[in-house]
N, C-alpha and C positions, 0 to 999 in steps of 0.2 A: 180479808181475802177478797179477790175479785168476784163479781157476780158470775154465776154459772150461766153463760150465754152460749147459744149454739148447741150442737150435738143432740138436737131434739130428734133427728132421724135415728141416730144411734140409740138413744134412750128408748124410743118406741120399739126398735128392733130387739132390745134387751127384754122389754116387758112382754113382747110377743112370745119369747122363748122361755118365760118363767115356768118352772116345774115341768118342762118337757123331758127332763132327766138327761138331756144332751150336755156336752161340754160347750159352754159359750166362751169363745176365746176373743178377747179384745187385743188387736195387734197394732203396732206402730212404732215409729222411731222414738228414741229417748226424748222425754220432755213433751210428748204430744198430748198427754192428758189421759192416759189409760187408767191409772189408779183413781184419778179424780172422777172420771166417768163412772167407774165401778162403784165408788163410794156414794156418788149421787144416786145411782140406781138402787143400791142396797137400802139407803136411807128412806127411799120412797116406798119400799115394799112393806115395811113393818115385820118382816120375817126375822127369825134368829140368824145372826151373822156369825159364821165361824171363819175367822180371817187369819191366814198365815202368809208369810212372805219367804220366798227362797232368796238366799244370799250367796254371792259368788264364793266367799271364803268359808261357807258352811256346807259346801257340797259333799264333804267327807262324812257328814253326820246324816245317817239314814233317817228318812221320814221327818226331818226337822220342821219343814213347813206344815206338815200335817199335825205334828205335836203342838206347834204354836197355834194352829187353828182350833184344835180340840181344847187346848188350855184356855183359849179366850172365852170359853163357856163359863169359866169360874167367875168372870167379871160381869156376866150378863145378869140383868135384873130378873131373868127367868130361871136362873140356876136353881134356886130352892125348889121350885115346882118340878123342874126336870129331875133333880136329885131324888125327890120323892117317887117320881114315876119309874126311875130305874129299878127300884126295889120290887116293883110289881110286874114289869113287862120285859125285864132283861135277865136272862139266866146267868148264874154265877160263872159258867164256862166262858161266856162272852165278856163279862166284866173282867174276868181274870186275863183274858187275851188283850183287851183294851188297856188294862193296867200295865202291860209291858211297855206301852208308850207313855202312859200317865200313871206313874206309881202312886200318886195321891189317891186314886180310886180304890186301890187295894186296901188302904187303911180304913176307909169309911164305908165301903159298899160290899166288898167280897166277904162272905160269911166266914167266921172263924173256923179253922179246921179244914177249909176247902183246899185241896191239893191241886195245884195247876199242873197241867200236862207239860211234857217237854216242849220247848219252843219250836214252833212250826210256822213257816211263813204263810201258808195258805190259810191256816186257822187264825192267824193274826189278822189277815185281810178280812176274813169273814167276821171276826170279832168287831172290827171297825165298822163293817157294814151293819151288823146288828145294833151296835151302839148308836149309829146315826139313825137307823130305823126307829129305835126307841125314842129318839128326839122328835123326829118328824111325825111320829104317831101322836105326839102331844101338840106340836106346833110346826108350821112350815119353816124350812131353814134354807140357807144359802151357804155352800162351802166355797169360799173365795181364796184362791191361791195367787198371790201377786208375784210378778217376775218369774214366771214358770220356766223361763230359759235357764235359770240358775238351779233348778230343782235337780236333786239326785235321782238316780235310776229307780231306786226303791219307791220314792214318792210318785214318780211318773207311772210305774207299774200298778201301784195301788189305786191311783186316780183312774186309770183305764179300767181296772176291775170294778170300781164303784160305779162308774158311768154305765157299765154293761148290765148292772143288776136290774131286775124287774121290780122297781120301787112301787109300793102300794100307796104311799102317802107323798105329798108334795115336797120335793127337794130340788134345788137348782145348783148346778156346778158352774162356777165362773172363774176365769183366769185371765191374766194379762201376760204378754210376751213381747220382746223386741223381735227384730227380724230373725228368721230361723237359720241355724247352721246346718248345712247339708250333712246327711248321714249321722245326725245326732239322735240320741234316744228320744228327745222331744219330737223331732220330725217323724220318727218311726211310729210313735204313739198317735200323732195327728193323722198320719196317712192311714193307719188302721181304723181309727174312729171315723174318718171321712168315708172310707169304703163301706163302713157299716151304717152310715147315715146317722152317726151319733155326735157330729161336730157342727157347730155354727161359728163361722168366722166373721168378726166385725172389725174391719180395718179402719183406722183413724187417719185422716189426712190433716194437713195444717189448716189453720183458720183462714177462711176467705176474707177479703177486704170488708165485706158487709158486717161480719161478726166483730171485727176489730173496731169498726165504726160504732157499733152498739156499745161495746165496752168503753170506748173513749167518751161517748156521750154520757154514760153513767158516771164516769169519773169527773168529767169537766164539761157540763152542758154548753158553756160559753165558748170554750176553746176546743171543742170536740174535733174539728177538722185538722188543725195543726197537730194536735196530740195523736190522732189516728195516723197521720202521715208519718210521724216520728216512730210510733210503735211498729207500724207495718214495715218501714224501711229497715229498722234494726232487728226486729224479731223474725221477719219473713214468715209470720204466721205460726211460729212455734210457741205454744202456750207457756211452757216453762220460761223461755227467754222473755216473753211478754210480761209475765208476773214479776220476774226479777228486774226488768226495766222500770215497772211501776214502783216497786219497792225502792229502787235506786233514786227515782225521781222524787219520791216522798222524803226519803232520808236526807237528800241534798237540796231541799227547798226548791226543786224544779217544779213540783206539783204540790200545791198546798191542800190541806184537808177540805177547804171550801171550793176547790176546783180551779183556782187561779193558776195559770201556767206561765212559767218564765220563758217567754219566746226566745230571748237572747241565748239562754242556756241550751235550748234544744237545737239551735241553729249552728252551734260550734262543732267541735270534733265528735266523731262517732263514740258511742258509749258501749262498753262491754263490762257489765258488773262482775265483780270478783267471783260471785257464786257461779256465774256462767263459765268463767275460766276454770274453776275447780271442777 
């Protein structure tokens, strides 16, 4: 992977908003590095990360990004400790509600003989709130929903509900999105949160020339300037295209592992890697 260079201002803005309980929204065009920035931020916090992603073809599945985020807990090294904590600080009612999204919980945590009430949306939302509260009572956490522009209406409504709660312990809400579609459910949510002072927007722009110079110098100290020119000309500062150009250069012996650059190859026709076409 390429070194994480640039975005220090945005990283600092993210750190400043930690545990404010606002929704921190990273915005920008496809390939601009929203997910990479979020992952870099999360990795530096040491908090428990609950990560889910919305997908265009899964919009018909209610709460799917939230289910994925909650289910990611099962793979966390902290799961055993959290699991034990649920038995002491989370009522069966809320465990039963959460198990509507995570049936695995009902098998291991809900007491035998407990009869769940009839399904109710508001009680489900409060169940998720209480479940997350039980987690952050033990350890700070970040709920990260990637590609929020593909999220279903139920997920967006639940996210708004969670952001509005008076959290007693540290939790952060983080999401990424492409450009907004007017009169969409996501835009309605963001407008509401903005009016209430519960939204922080962090827009990402393309890499400036100085950042591409730094990347080129890391990859090829001797040929940094011609490499930087080539990368800037073809990527126009888009991080995804830049990464794919470097991958293409390495796979086609244009850029060797020791930093030697084939100057003849980069002076020929423009390159658009197949992954960028796709």
